[in-house]
PLY file of the C-alpha trace (Angstrom):
ply
format ascii 1.0
element vertex 87
property float x
property float y
property float z
element edge 86
property int vertex1
property int vertex2
end_header
9.96 -25.90 11.74
9.09 -29.30 10.33
12.19 -30.05 8.27
15.24 -28.74 6.47
17.35 -29.81 3.54
20.48 -28.85 1.65
21.01 -28.67 -2.10
24.48 -29.36 -3.49
25.78 -28.51 -6.95
27.72 -30.81 -9.25
30.95 -29.73 -7.56
29.52 -30.77 -4.15
29.34 -27.11 -3.07
26.32 -26.03 -1.02
24.09 -24.04 -3.39
20.78 -24.00 -1.54
18.84 -24.74 1.59
15.15 -25.44 2.24
13.14 -24.89 5.38
9.68 -26.44 5.76
7.38 -24.73 8.23
3.95 -25.76 9.40
1.25 -23.18 8.68
0.86 -20.17 6.41
4.01 -18.19 7.18
4.83 -16.91 3.70
3.92 -13.29 4.39
5.88 -13.26 7.64
8.93 -14.92 6.02
8.88 -12.53 3.06
8.46 -9.56 5.40
11.45 -10.65 7.46
13.62 -11.12 4.37
12.65 -7.63 3.17
13.66 -6.27 6.59
17.03 -7.98 6.06
17.53 -6.19 2.74
15.98 -8.59 0.22
13.91 -7.22 -2.67
10.74 -8.88 -3.96
11.20 -9.84 -7.63
7.74 -11.29 -8.19
4.77 -12.52 -6.26
1.73 -14.56 -7.19
-0.88 -16.46 -5.23
1.07 -18.65 -2.82
4.56 -17.84 -4.21
7.11 -15.09 -3.63
10.60 -14.76 -5.14
13.16 -12.41 -3.62
16.80 -11.51 -4.19
19.33 -10.38 -1.60
22.73 -11.12 -0.08
23.83 -13.93 2.23
24.44 -12.34 5.62
27.48 -14.60 6.20
29.27 -14.48 2.83
27.79 -11.45 1.07
27.09 -13.60 -2.01
23.85 -12.96 -3.91
20.92 -15.25 -3.08
17.50 -15.97 -4.51
14.81 -16.93 -2.01
11.58 -18.67 -3.02
8.68 -18.92 -0.63
5.66 -21.09 -1.37
2.65 -22.33 0.52
0.79 -25.57 -0.12
-1.22 -28.04 1.94
-0.77 -26.12 5.18
3.02 -25.90 4.83
5.34 -23.03 3.95
8.58 -23.81 2.13
11.41 -21.27 2.10
14.24 -22.21 -0.26
17.36 -20.14 -0.81
19.69 -20.62 -3.76
23.09 -19.22 -4.72
22.01 -16.73 -7.41
24.50 -17.97 -10.03
23.28 -21.56 -9.55
19.63 -20.45 -9.71
20.15 -18.38 -12.86
21.87 -21.30 -14.64
19.03 -23.69 -13.74
16.13 -21.40 -14.60
17.28 -20.58 -18.15
0 1
1 2
2 3
3 4
4 5
5 6
6 7
7 8
8 9
9 10
10 11
11 12
12 13
13 14
14 15
15 16
16 17
17 18
18 19
19 20
20 21
21 22
22 23
23 24
24 25
25 26
26 27
27 28
28 29
29 30
30 31
31 32
32 33
33 34
34 35
35 36
36 37
37 38
38 39
39 40
40 41
41 42
42 43
43 44
44 45
45 46
46 47
47 48
48 49
49 50
50 51
51 52
52 53
53 54
54 55
55 56
56 57
57 58
58 59
59 60
60 61
61 62
62 63
63 64
64 65
65 66
66 67
67 68
68 69
69 70
70 71
71 72
72 73
73 74
74 75
75 76
76 77
77 78
78 79
79 80
80 81
81 82
82 83
83 84
84 85
85 86
């Protein structure tokens, strides 16, 4: 683990977190999320997007995993927040 970060919405509520890992760990991270009940929505070279539930709150989450320059970034978003931003 190289770094972490939090993403806050306009109402100062936590809506996402990022984890930066050294190395190509995208397949392992996606596999672990699938084991935890997440479903892969789409996957392309170096990117995976999954949907599942927060194991603490039960709220829906979107997880994005990407790999670039020897780093893997796993970012989770509150699904409602993600859906509003993507449209």
